[in-house]
FIKOLZA-1660 file (N, C-alpha, C; in steps of 0.1 Angstrom, whole numbers, plus 5000, padded with zeros to 4 digits):
% residues 72
   i   px   py   pz ch aa at
   1 6721 8289 5802  A  X  N
   1 6716 8303 5791  A  X CA
   1 6718 8297 5783  A  X  C
   2 6710 8297 5774  A  X  N
   2 6703 8288 5763  A  X CA
   2 6715 8294 5747  A  X  C
   3 6720 8304 5743  A  X  N
   3 6732 8307 5736  A  X CA
   3 6745 8300 5739  A  X  C
   4 6752 8294 5733  A  X  N
   4 6763 8288 5733  A  X CA
   4 6776 8299 5724  A  X  C
   5 6787 8301 5730  A  X  N
   5 6794 8304 5720  A  X CA
   5 6806 8297 5715  A  X  C
   6 6808 8288 5700  A  X  N
   6 6817 8284 5700  A  X CA
   6 6832 8288 5691  A  X  C
   7 6835 8297 5697  A  X  N
   7 6849 8304 5696  A  X CA
   7 6859 8295 5694  A  X  C
   8 6859 8286 5702  A  X  N
   8 6875 8275 5703  A  X CA
   8 6874 8265 5691  A  X  C
   9 6862 8263 5681  A  X  N
   9 6858 8250 5670  A  X CA
   9 6866 8261 5664  A  X  C
  10 6860 8270 5660  A  X  N
  10 6862 8283 5650  A  X CA
  10 6880 8285 5651  A  X  C
  11 6883 8290 5666  A  X  N
  11 6901 8293 5664  A  X CA
  11 6907 8280 5659  A  X  C
  12 6904 8268 5664  A  X  N
  12 6908 8254 5654  A  X CA
  12 6910 8256 5646  A  X  C
  13 6896 8258 5639  A  X  N
  13 6898 8258 5625  A  X CA
  13 6907 8268 5616  A  X  C
  14 6913 8276 5621  A  X  N
  14 6917 8287 5615  A  X CA
  14 6929 8287 5621  A  X  C
  15 6930 8276 5630  A  X  N
  15 6944 8281 5641  A  X CA
  15 6951 8293 5641  A  X  C
  16 6942 8300 5652  A  X  N
  16 6946 8309 5652  A  X CA
  16 6952 8309 5670  A  X  C
  17 6951 8312 5677  A  X  N
  17 6953 8317 5690  A  X CA
  17 6942 8327 5703  A  X  C
  18 6940 8325 5712  A  X  N
  18 6934 8336 5716  A  X CA
  18 6942 8347 5716  A  X  C
  19 6952 8352 5716  A  X  N
  19 6960 8365 5724  A  X CA
  19 6958 8368 5705  A  X  C
  20 6965 8363 5698  A  X  N
  20 6955 8367 5685  A  X CA
  20 6944 8373 5677  A  X  C
  21 6937 8364 5678  A  X  N
  21 6924 8369 5679  A  X CA
  21 6917 8382 5690  A  X  C
  22 6925 8381 5701  A  X  N
  22 6921 8393 5708  A  X CA
  22 6930 8406 5705  A  X  C
  23 6938 8400 5698  A  X  N
  23 6944 8420 5694  A  X CA
  23 6938 8418 5682  A  X  C
  24 6936 8412 5667  A  X  N
  24 6932 8412 5655  A  X CA
  24 6919 8420 5658  A  X  C
  25 6911 8415 5668  A  X  N
  25 6890 8423 5669  A  X CA
  25 6891 8431 5677  A  X  C
  26 6907 8437 5683  A  X  N
  26 6902 8445 5691  A  X CA
  26 6897 8448 5704  A  X  C
  27 6897 8438 5711  A  X  N
  27 6892 8433 5727  A  X CA
  27 6902 8428 5735  A  X  C
  28 6901 8425 5743  A  X  N
  28 6909 8424 5754  A  X CA
  28 6910 8404 5757  A  X  C
  29 6918 8400 5760  A  X  N
  29 6922 8388 5760  A  X CA
  29 6911 8387 5773  A  X  C
  30 6912 8393 5781  A  X  N
  30 6902 8389 5793  A  X CA
  30 6889 8388 5789  A  X  C
  31 6882 8398 5780  A  X  N
  31 6869 8399 5774  A  X CA
  31 6865 8384 5766  A  X  C
  32 6879 8381 5758  A  X  N
  32 6880 8370 5743  A  X CA
  32 6876 8356 5753  A  X  C
  33 6883 8354 5769  A  X  N
  33 6879 8343 5778  A  X CA
  33 6866 8344 5781  A  X  C
  34 6862 8356 5783  A  X  N
  34 6845 8354 5793  A  X CA
  34 6833 8349 5779  A  X  C
  35 6841 8356 5766  A  X  N
  35 6835 8354 5756  A  X CA
  35 6834 8333 5757  A  X  C
  36 6844 8330 5749  A  X  N
  36 6843 8317 5750  A  X CA
  36 6845 8307 5760  A  X  C
  37 6844 8317 5773  A  X  N
  37 6840 8302 5782  A  X CA
  37 6824 8304 5785  A  X  C
  38 6819 8310 5776  A  X  N
  38 6805 8311 5778  A  X CA
  38 6797 8322 5792  A  X  C
  39 6807 8329 5795  A  X  N
  39 6807 8341 5807  A  X CA
  39 6800 8353 5802  A  X  C
  40 6794 8357 5788  A  X  N
  40 6793 8367 5786  A  X CA
  40 6777 8365 5789  A  X  C
  41 6773 8377 5791  A  X  N
  41 6759 8383 5795  A  X CA
  41 6752 8389 5774  A  X  C
  42 6757 8395 5772  A  X  N
  42 6756 8400 5758  A  X CA
  42 6774 8402 5748  A  X  C
  43 6770 8400 5739  A  X  N
  43 6781 8407 5725  A  X CA
  43 6778 8417 5718  A  X  C
  44 6786 8425 5716  A  X  N
  44 6783 8437 5704  A  X CA
  44 6781 8434 5694  A  X  C
  45 6774 8439 5683  A  X  N
  45 6775 8429 5667  A  X CA
  45 6785 8439 5661  A  X  C
  46 6791 8450 5668  A  X  N
  46 6809 8447 5665  A  X CA
  46 6818 8441 5666  A  X  C
  47 6813 8433 5678  A  X  N
  47 6826 8428 5680  A  X CA
  47 6823 8415 5675  A  X  C
  48 6812 8406 5671  A  X  N
  48 6807 8397 5661  A  X CA
  48 6813 8399 5652  A  X  C
  49 6804 8414 5644  A  X  N
  49 6808 8415 5629  A  X CA
  49 6826 8412 5626  A  X  C
  50 6837 8419 5637  A  X  N
  50 6846 8414 5635  A  X CA
  50 6851 8402 5638  A  X  C
  51 6849 8394 5651  A  X  N
  51 6847 8380 5648  A  X CA
  51 6848 8375 5636  A  X  C
  52 6838 8376 5627  A  X  N
  52 6834 8366 5620  A  X CA
  52 6847 8372 5603  A  X  C
  53 6849 8383 5607  A  X  N
  53 6857 8390 5596  A  X CA
  53 6872 8384 5592  A  X  C
  54 6876 8386 5610  A  X  N
  54 6885 8381 5612  A  X CA
  54 6892 8362 5615  A  X  C
  55 6880 8358 5615  A  X  N
  55 6877 8339 5617  A  X CA
  55 6871 8337 5602  A  X  C
  56 6867 8348 5594  A  X  N
  56 6861 8341 5578  A  X CA
  56 6852 8331 5582  A  X  C
  57 6839 8336 5591  A  X  N
  57 6831 8331 5593  A  X CA
  57 6816 8335 5589  A  X  C
  58 6802 8329 5593  A  X  N
  58 6795 8334 5598  A  X CA
  58 6788 8334 5611  A  X  C
  59 6781 8339 5617  A  X  N
  59 6775 8345 5630  A  X CA
  59 6771 8334 5635  A  X  C
  60 6764 8320 5628  A  X  N
  60 6764 8310 5633  A  X CA
  60 6773 8300 5630  A  X  C
  61 6784 8304 5631  A  X  N
  61 6795 8294 5631  A  X CA
  61 6798 8293 5648  A  X  C
  62 6797 8304 5650  A  X  N
  62 6800 8311 5663  A  X CA
  62 6792 8307 5677  A  X  C
  63 6784 8316 5671  A  X  N
  63 6769 8313 5684  A  X CA
  63 6758 8302 5678  A  X  C
  64 6756 8293 5691  A  X  N
  64 6744 8281 5688  A  X CA
  64 6730 8287 5698  A  X  C
  65 6718 8284 5695  A  X  N
  65 6710 8279 5701  A  X CA
  65 6706 8261 5708  A  X  C
  66 6706 8265 5723  A  X  N
  66 6700 8253 5725  A  X CA
  66 6690 8254 5737  A  X  C
  67 6682 8249 5736  A  X  N
  67 6669 8253 5747  A  X CA
  67 6680 8245 5759  A  X  C
  68 6677 8253 5767  A  X  N
  68 6677 8254 5786  A  X CA
  68 6678 8236 5785  A  X  C
  69 6666 8227 5783  A  X  N
  69 6660 8214 5786  A  X CA
  69 6678 8206 5783  A  X  C
  70 6683 8217 5772  A  X  N
  70 6691 8201 5766  A  X CA
  70 6708 8209 5771  A  X  C
  71 6714 8215 5779  A  X  N
  71 6719 8221 5782  A  X CA
  71 6728 8208 5792  A  X  C
  72 6741 8210 5788  A  X  N
  72 6749 8203 5799  A  X CA
  72 6749 8188 5792  A  X  C
% end
């Protein structure tokens, strides 16, 4: 997929664990893991909004577009 989720980067910058982030955002740790590992097919704007709120960042800090030919 051409959309890459860089949650690990923002989590490291904010020094927040996956469990803490999942609880603060209101999603299960399993769903956060799916997002972190680029396995998600979609993300709700409400979830993205809460991620940005908790991590004090912009959507572009979390999501990145890479054309299919540049992946890997």
